[in-house]
ZALO-350544 format. One record per atom (N, C-alpha, C, O): atom name; x, y, z. Coordinates in nm, 4 decimals, decimal comma. Layout:
N
SITE atom       px       py       pz
SITE   CA        X        Y        Z
...
This chain:
95
SITE atom       px       py       pz
SITE    N  -0,6532   1,4533   2,3537
SITE   CA  -0,6417   1,6174   2,2987
SITE    C  -0,5532   1,6190   2,1899
SITE    O  -0,4424   1,5669   2,2022
SITE    N  -0,5918   1,6781   2,0734
SITE   CA  -0,4890   1,7001   1,9874
SITE    C  -0,4527   1,8617   1,9606
SITE    O  -0,5374   1,9367   1,9122
SITE    N  -0,3501   1,8970   1,9883
SITE   CA  -0,2924   2,0285   1,9654
SITE    C  -0,1966   2,0494   1,8711
SITE    O  -0,0884   1,9916   1,8818
SITE    N  -0,2281   2,1527   1,7435
SITE   CA  -0,1496   2,1223   1,6560
SITE    C  -0,1222   2,3013   1,6344
SITE    O  -0,1970   2,3892   1,6773
SITE    N  -0,0185   2,3179   1,5710
SITE   CA   0,0170   2,4690   1,5191
SITE    C  -0,0101   2,4695   1,3869
SITE    O   0,0023   2,5804   1,3348
SITE    N  -0,0461   2,3736   1,3097
SITE   CA  -0,0338   2,3561   1,1551
SITE    C  -0,1787   2,4649   1,1318
SITE    O  -0,2655   2,4893   1,2156
SITE    N  -0,1697   2,5100   1,0091
SITE   CA  -0,2781   2,5834   0,9487
SITE    C  -0,3584   2,4682   0,8640
SITE    O  -0,3059   2,3807   0,7952
SITE    N  -0,5124   2,4917   0,8878
SITE   CA  -0,5806   2,4137   0,7514
SITE    C  -0,6398   2,4888   0,6577
SITE    O  -0,7420   2,5498   0,6893
SITE    N  -0,6007   2,4965   0,5582
SITE   CA  -0,6630   2,5488   0,4395
SITE    C  -0,7839   2,5279   0,3937
SITE    O  -0,8359   2,4163   0,3938
SITE    N  -0,8419   2,6376   0,3486
SITE   CA  -0,9968   2,5923   0,2955
SITE    C  -0,9914   2,5719   0,1523
SITE    O  -0,9697   2,6603   0,0694
SITE    N  -1,0204   2,4049   0,1201
SITE   CA  -0,9979   2,3971  -0,0211
SITE    C  -1,0022   2,4725  -0,1270
SITE    O  -0,9258   2,4775  -0,2235
SITE    N  -1,1475   2,5622  -0,0894
SITE   CA  -1,1831   2,5988  -0,2151
SITE    C  -1,0989   2,7533  -0,2406
SITE    O  -1,0969   2,8165  -0,3462
SITE    N  -1,0372   2,7876  -0,1208
SITE   CA  -0,9343   2,9034  -0,1478
SITE    C  -0,8298   2,8588  -0,1787
SITE    O  -0,7755   2,9210  -0,2700
SITE    N  -0,7602   2,7487  -0,1286
SITE   CA  -0,6058   2,7240  -0,1760
SITE    C  -0,6195   2,6653  -0,3155
SITE    O  -0,5149   2,6447  -0,3770
SITE    N  -0,7389   2,6349  -0,3747
SITE   CA  -0,7478   2,6177  -0,5467
SITE    C  -0,7639   2,7346  -0,6246
SITE    O  -0,7611   2,7291  -0,7475
SITE    N  -0,7836   2,8596  -0,5508
SITE   CA  -0,7971   2,9743  -0,6353
SITE    C  -0,7002   3,0261  -0,6853
SITE    O  -0,6028   3,0495  -0,6137
SITE    N  -0,6989   3,0602  -0,8278
SITE   CA  -0,6089   3,0986  -0,9143
SITE    C  -0,5604   3,2431  -0,8850
SITE    O  -0,6406   3,3258  -0,8415
SITE    N  -0,4423   3,2721  -0,9059
SITE   CA  -0,3781   3,4152  -0,8723
SITE    C  -0,4549   3,4729  -1,0300
SITE    O  -0,4987   3,4120  -1,1276
SITE    N  -0,4426   3,6381  -0,9899
SITE   CA  -0,4985   3,7097  -1,0922
SITE    C  -0,3800   3,7129  -1,2396
SITE    O  -0,2621   3,7452  -1,2250
SITE    N  -0,4319   3,6787  -1,3569
SITE   CA  -0,3175   3,7066  -1,4456
SITE    C  -0,3798   3,7880  -1,5422
SITE    O  -0,5005   3,8122  -1,5418
SITE    N  -0,2821   3,8395  -1,6425
SITE   CA  -0,3289   3,9302  -1,7301
SITE    C  -0,2435   3,9004  -1,8881
SITE    O  -0,1441   3,8296  -1,9035
SITE    N  -0,3033   3,9632  -1,9727
SITE   CA  -0,3006   3,9204  -2,1035
SITE    C  -0,2182   4,0585  -2,1561
SITE    O  -0,2884   4,1594  -2,1629
SITE    N  -0,1009   4,0704  -2,1872
SITE   CA  -0,0332   4,2059  -2,2643
SITE    C  -0,0481   4,1642  -2,4272
SITE    O   0,0099   4,0697  -2,4806
SITE    N  -0,1476   4,2656  -2,4972
SITE   CA  -0,1596   4,2547  -2,6248
SITE    C  -0,1020   4,3953  -2,7049
SITE    O  -0,1399   4,5098  -2,6803
SITE    N   0,0089   4,3515  -2,8165
SITE   CA   0,0393   4,4731  -2,8725
SITE    C  -0,0761   4,4570  -3,0005
SITE    O  -0,1418   4,3610  -3,0405
SITE    N  -0,0660   4,6008  -3,0435
SITE   CA  -0,1663   4,6340  -3,1651
SITE    C  -0,0597   4,6989  -3,2963
SITE    O   0,0428   4,7671  -3,2990
SITE    N  -0,1162   4,6580  -3,3602
SITE   CA  -0,0865   4,7234  -3,4987
SITE    C  -0,0914   4,8638  -3,5413
SITE    O  -0,2023   4,9147  -3,5253
SITE    N  -0,0094   4,9332  -3,5866
SITE   CA  -0,0116   5,0655  -3,5858
SITE    C   0,0751   5,1630  -3,7085
SITE    O   0,1450   5,0800  -3,7665
SITE    N   0,0905   5,2466  -3,7470
SITE   CA   0,1379   5,2757  -3,8739
SITE    C   0,2834   5,3852  -3,8089
SITE    O   0,3472   5,4518  -3,8905
SITE    N   0,3027   5,3874  -3,7264
SITE   CA   0,4068   5,4508  -3,6581
SITE    C   0,5432   5,3469  -3,6365
SITE    O   0,6479   5,3665  -3,6982
SITE    N   0,5289   5,2576  -3,5600
SITE   CA   0,6610   5,1479  -3,5389
SITE    C   0,6953   5,0467  -3,6610
SITE    O   0,6230   4,9772  -3,7324
SITE    N   0,8174   5,0645  -3,6562
SITE   CA   0,8705   4,9573  -3,7739
SITE    C   0,8629   4,8194  -3,7100
SITE    O   0,8243   4,7943  -3,5958
SITE    N   0,9036   4,7392  -3,7971
SITE   CA   0,8938   4,5837  -3,7528
SITE    C   0,9765   4,5773  -3,6551
SITE    O   0,9485   4,5257  -3,5469
SITE    N   1,1199   4,6447  -3,6923
SITE   CA   1,2582   4,6275  -3,6231
SITE    C   1,2354   4,6645  -3,4623
SITE    O   1,2714   4,6013  -3,3630
SITE    N   1,1493   4,8123  -3,4749
SITE   CA   1,1220   4,8636  -3,3119
SITE    C   1,0208   4,7520  -3,2225
SITE    O   1,0298   4,7301  -3,1017
SITE    N   0,9431   4,7024  -3,2990
SITE   CA   0,8337   4,6344  -3,2375
SITE    C   0,9053   4,5074  -3,1761
SITE    O   0,8756   4,4561  -3,0682
SITE    N   1,0175   4,4597  -3,2738
SITE   CA   1,0893   4,2999  -3,2192
SITE    C   1,1698   4,3346  -3,1432
SITE    O   1,1991   4,2472  -3,0616
SITE    N   1,2222   4,4290  -3,1325
SITE   CA   1,3740   4,4719  -3,0690
SITE    C   1,2899   4,5219  -2,8897
SITE    O   1,3409   4,4817  -2,7852
SITE    N   1,1623   4,6102  -2,8906
SITE   CA   1,1559   4,6041  -2,7418
SITE    C   1,0629   4,4983  -2,7268
SITE    O   1,0177   4,4970  -2,6123
SITE    N   1,0118   4,3980  -2,8086
SITE   CA   0,9689   4,2575  -2,7311
SITE    C   1,1033   4,1810  -2,6898
SITE    O   1,1059   4,1290  -2,5783
SITE    N   1,1904   4,1735  -2,7550
SITE   CA   1,3315   4,0980  -2,7325
SITE    C   1,3579   4,1624  -2,6026
SITE    O   1,3402   4,0902  -2,5045
SITE    N   1,3977   4,2867  -2,5814
SITE   CA   1,4792   4,3642  -2,4478
SITE    C   1,3510   4,3353  -2,3263
SITE    O   1,3851   4,3007  -2,2132
SITE    N   1,2217   4,3507  -2,3570
SITE   CA   1,1375   4,3693  -2,2230
SITE    C   1,0888   4,2380  -2,2098
SITE    O   1,0805   4,2046  -2,0916
SITE    N   1,0526   4,1493  -2,2930
SITE   CA   0,9504   4,0212  -2,2711
SITE    C   1,0824   3,9253  -2,2165
SITE    O   1,1943   3,9278  -2,2677
SITE    N   1,0469   3,8518  -2,1159
SITE   CA   1,1773   3,7625  -2,0537
SITE    C   1,1290   3,6591  -2,1465
SITE    O   1,0238   3,6498  -2,2097
SITE    N   1,2887   3,5436  -2,1340
SITE   CA   1,2979   3,4449  -2,1713
SITE    C   1,2016   3,4390  -2,3408
SITE    O   1,1470   3,3346  -2,3767
SITE    N   1,1976   3,5476  -2,4125
SITE   CA   1,1440   3,5445  -2,5268
SITE    C   1,2687   3,5070  -2,6990
SITE    O   1,3421   3,5960  -2,7420
SITE    N   1,2631   3,3897  -2,7538
SITE   CA   1,3827   3,3976  -2,8566
SITE    C   1,3471   3,5131  -2,9774
SITE    O   1,2376   3,5525  -3,0175
SITE    N   1,4866   3,5513  -3,0189
SITE   CA   1,4748   3,6407  -3,1516
SITE    C   1,3600   3,5765  -3,2429
SITE    O   1,2637   3,6447  -3,2778
SITE    N   1,3710   3,4737  -3,2714
SITE   CA   1,2460   3,4219  -3,3865
SITE    C   1,0851   3,4363  -3,3041
SITE    O   0,9877   3,4872  -3,3596
SITE    N   1,0840   3,4049  -3,2246
SITE   CA   0,9368   3,4376  -3,1291
SITE    C   0,9116   3,5796  -3,1519
SITE    O   0,7990   3,6126  -3,1890
SITE    N   1,0064   3,6720  -3,1336
SITE   CA   0,9602   3,8198  -3,1494
SITE    C   0,9296   3,8623  -3,3014
SITE    O   0,8310   3,9295  -3,3317
SITE    N   1,0121   3,8223  -3,3811
SITE   CA   0,9635   3,8317  -3,5139
SITE    C   0,8278   3,7587  -3,5431
SITE    O   0,7313   3,8177  -3,5918
SITE    N   0,8276   3,6289  -3,5104
SITE   CA   0,6806   3,5574  -3,5255
SITE    C   0,5486   3,6701  -3,5059
SITE    O   0,4510   3,6994  -3,5749
SITE    N   0,5920   3,7062  -3,3998
SITE   CA   0,4687   3,8007  -3,2874
SITE    C   0,4483   3,9014  -3,3639
SITE    O   0,3301   3,9315  -3,3811
SITE    N   0,5593   3,9883  -3,4365
SITE   CA   0,5538   4,1039  -3,4887
SITE    C   0,4465   4,0935  -3,6175
SITE    O   0,3411   4,1554  -3,6323
SITE    N   0,5261   3,9673  -3,7293
SITE   CA   0,4353   3,9590  -3,8048
SITE    C   0,3094   3,9066  -3,7961
SITE    O   0,2416   3,9022  -3,8988
SITE    N   0,2536   3,8550  -3,6646
SITE   CA   0,1127   3,8363  -3,6198
SITE    C   0,0575   3,9763  -3,6433
SITE    O  -0,0138   4,0053  -3,7394
SITE    N   0,0934   4,0549  -3,5545
SITE   CA   0,0446   4,1848  -3,5184
SITE    C   0,0173   4,2785  -3,6799
SITE    O  -0,0744   4,3582  -3,6995
SITE    N   0,1197   4,2414  -3,7733
SITE   CA   0,0997   4,3209  -3,8754
SITE    C  -0,0094   4,2564  -3,9554
SITE    O  -0,0879   4,3346  -4,0091
SITE    N  -0,0276   4,1358  -3,9722
SITE   CA  -0,1279   4,0285  -4,0538
SITE    C  -0,2526   4,0693  -4,0046
SITE    O  -0,3293   4,1252  -4,0829
SITE    N  -0,2973   4,0446  -3,8490
SITE   CA  -0,4001   3,9983  -3,7753
SITE    C  -0,4422   4,1700  -3,7227
SITE    O  -0,5559   4,2161  -3,7319
SITE    N  -0,3388   4,2352  -3,6757
SITE   CA  -0,3595   4,3738  -3,6290
SITE    C  -0,3458   4,3813  -3,4639
SITE    O  -0,3619   4,4777  -3,3889
SITE    N  -0,3064   4,2293  -3,4321
SITE   CA  -0,2636   4,2379  -3,2257
SITE    C  -0,2123   4,0566  -3,2246
SITE    O  -0,2389   3,9599  -3,2960
SITE    N  -0,1445   4,0747  -3,1273
SITE   CA  -0,0604   3,9411  -3,0602
SITE    C  -0,0664   3,9813  -2,9600
SITE    O  -0,0593   4,0965  -2,9170
SITE    N  -0,0885   3,8320  -2,8868
SITE   CA  -0,0708   3,8789  -2,7207
SITE    C   0,0789   3,8226  -2,6993
SITE    O   0,1095   3,7148  -2,7502
SITE    N   0,1700   3,8953  -2,6249
SITE   CA   0,2741   3,8685  -2,6476
SITE    C   0,3299   3,8422  -2,4716
SITE    O   0,4455   3,8405  -2,4291
SITE    N   0,2609   3,8325  -2,4317
SITE   CA   0,2878   3,7910  -2,2763
SITE    C   0,1119   3,7501  -2,2009
SITE    O   0,0086   3,8113  -2,2282
SITE    N   0,1231   3,6471  -2,1168
SITE   CA   0,0259   3,5761  -2,0516
SITE    C   0,0551   3,5531  -1,8842
SITE    O   0,0897   3,4351  -1,8785
SITE    N   0,0567   3,5858  -1,8028
SITE   CA   0,0751   3,5247  -1,6645
SITE    C   0,0638   3,6384  -1,5481
SITE    O   0,0013   3,7418  -1,5717
SITE    N   0,1165   3,6197  -1,4409
SITE   CA   0,1034   3,7451  -1,3363
SITE    C   0,0457   3,8718  -1,3726
SITE    O   0,1054   3,9413  -1,4549
SITE    N  -0,0718   3,9143  -1,3180
SITE   CA  -0,0985   4,0385  -1,3383
SITE    C   0,0122   4,1241  -1,3080
SITE    O   0,0840   4,1594  -1,4014
SITE    N   0,0336   4,1577  -1,2071
SITE   CA   0,1716   4,2456  -1,1530
SITE    C   0,2553   4,2579  -1,2783
SITE    O   0,2645   4,3573  -1,3503
SITE    N   0,3306   4,1101  -1,2968
SITE   CA   0,4463   4,1024  -1,4035
SITE    C   0,3473   4,2009  -1,5122
SITE    O   0,3799   4,3191  -1,5234
SITE    N   0,2113   4,1425  -1,6012
SITE   CA   0,1812   4,1749  -1,6877
SITE    C   0,1809   4,3455  -1,6984
SITE    O   0,2265   4,4092  -1,7933
SITE    N   0,1297   4,3913  -1,5996
SITE   CA   0,1078   4,5512  -1,6014
SITE    C   0,2486   4,6259  -1,6166
SITE    O   0,2622   4,7305  -1,6800
SITE    N   0,3757   4,5425  -1,5347
SITE   CA   0,4937   4,6116  -1,5520
SITE    C   0,5433   4,5931  -1,7180
SITE    O   0,6105   4,6854  -1,7640
SITE    N   0,5200   4,5079  -1,7830
SITE   CA   0,5331   4,4977  -1,9316
SITE    C   0,4830   4,5795  -2,0219
SITE    O   0,5343   4,6419  -2,1148
SITE    N   0,3556   4,5685  -1,9740
SITE   CA   0,2821   4,6446  -2,0285
SITE    C   0,3087   4,8021  -2,0517
SITE    O   0,3040   4,8609  -2,1597
SITE    N   0,3440   4,8681  -1,8978
SITE   CA   0,3926   4,9907  -1,8923
SITE    C   0,5204   5,0021  -1,9984
SITE    O   0,5307   5,0854  -2,0884
SITE    N   0,6129   4,8994  -1,9655
SITE   CA   0,7571   4,9118  -2,0649
SITE    C   0,7247   4,9393  -2,2021
SITE    O   0,7740   5,0226  -2,2781
SITE    N   0,6354   4,8568  -2,2203
SITE   CA   0,5927   4,8513  -2,3868
SITE    C   0,5227   4,9938  -2,4271
SITE    O   0,5373   5,0391  -2,5406
SITE    N   0,4499   5,0579  -2,3326
SITE   CA   0,4191   5,1913  -2,3848
SITE    C   0,4917   5,2576  -2,3898
SITE    O   0,4926   5,3432  -2,4781
SITE    N   0,6111   5,2459  -2,2720
SITE   CA   0,6853   5,3527  -2,2565
SITE    C   0,8026   5,3683  -2,3845
SITE    O   0,8645   5,4710  -2,4124
SITE    N   0,8137   5,2225  -2,4583
SITE   CA   0,8727   5,2308  -2,5850
SITE    C   0,7801   5,3068  -2,7228
SITE    O   0,8213   5,3117  -2,8387
SITE    N   0,6794   5,3484  -2,6849
SITE   CA   0,6107   5,3750  -2,8133
SITE    C   0,4935   5,2827  -2,8513
SITE    O   0,3892   5,3280  -2,8983
SITE    N   0,5118   5,1675  -2,8319
SITE   CA   0,4215   5,0984  -2,8963
SITE    C   0,2558   5,1165  -2,8586
SITE    O   0,2093   5,1831  -2,7661
SITE    N   0,1966   5,0520  -2,9398
SITE   CA   0,0562   5,0652  -2,9120
SITE    C   0,0171   4,9282  -2,8821
SITE    O   0,0453   4,8249  -2,9428
SITE    N  -0,0856   4,9546  -2,7289
SITE   CA  -0,1001   4,8426  -2,6575
SITE    C  -0,2352   4,8136  -2,6358
SITE    O  -0,2787   4,9285  -2,6267
SITE    N  -0,3229   4,7472  -2,6225
SITE   CA  -0,4365   4,7012  -2,5745
SITE    C  -0,4462   4,7058  -2,4155
SITE    O  -0,3827   4,6228  -2,3504
SITE    N  -0,5028   4,7750  -2,3701
SITE   CA  -0,5864   4,7551  -2,2173
SITE    C  -0,5404   4,6138  -2,1452
SITE    O  -0,5748   4,5151  -2,2103
SITE    N  -0,4861   4,5924  -2,0524
SITE   CA  -0,4369   4,4488  -2,0066
SITE    C  -0,5748   4,3599  -1,9959
SITE    O  -0,6689   4,4005  -1,9276
SITE    N  -0,5792   4,2589  -2,0545
SITE   CA  -0,7071   4,1834  -2,0422
SITE    C  -0,6746   4,1081  -1,9201
SITE    O  -0,5743   4,0370  -1,9239
SITE    N  -0,7434   4,1131  -1,8141
SITE   CA  -0,7407   4,0226  -1,7123
SITE    C  -0,8096   3,8717  -1,7075
SITE    O  -0,9290   3,8518  -1,7299
SITE    N  -0,7085   3,7647  -1,6726
SITE   CA  -0,7845   3,6179  -1,7138
SITE    C  -0,8190   3,5624  -1,5651
SITE    O  -0,8764   3,4544  -1,5513
């Protein structure tokens, strides 16, 4: 007789991906380059100053830029923080 206290995981469920979200900054005529770059640098973790400028230029040139992709809860936090700084942000895109 085999007696185990271990848990058997359903392979389909164990490979399921945690929900992710994308945070996208939109171009507007309100915020300056400096303000957008400063907000990204302060709010998005481990982002370099060069990367913030690259993203800010992309927002200006193309109308939008993805500034964060990852855990949905974290995406929601960054989304709210960027909105609170006055940035124009698209609704979170769930992936």
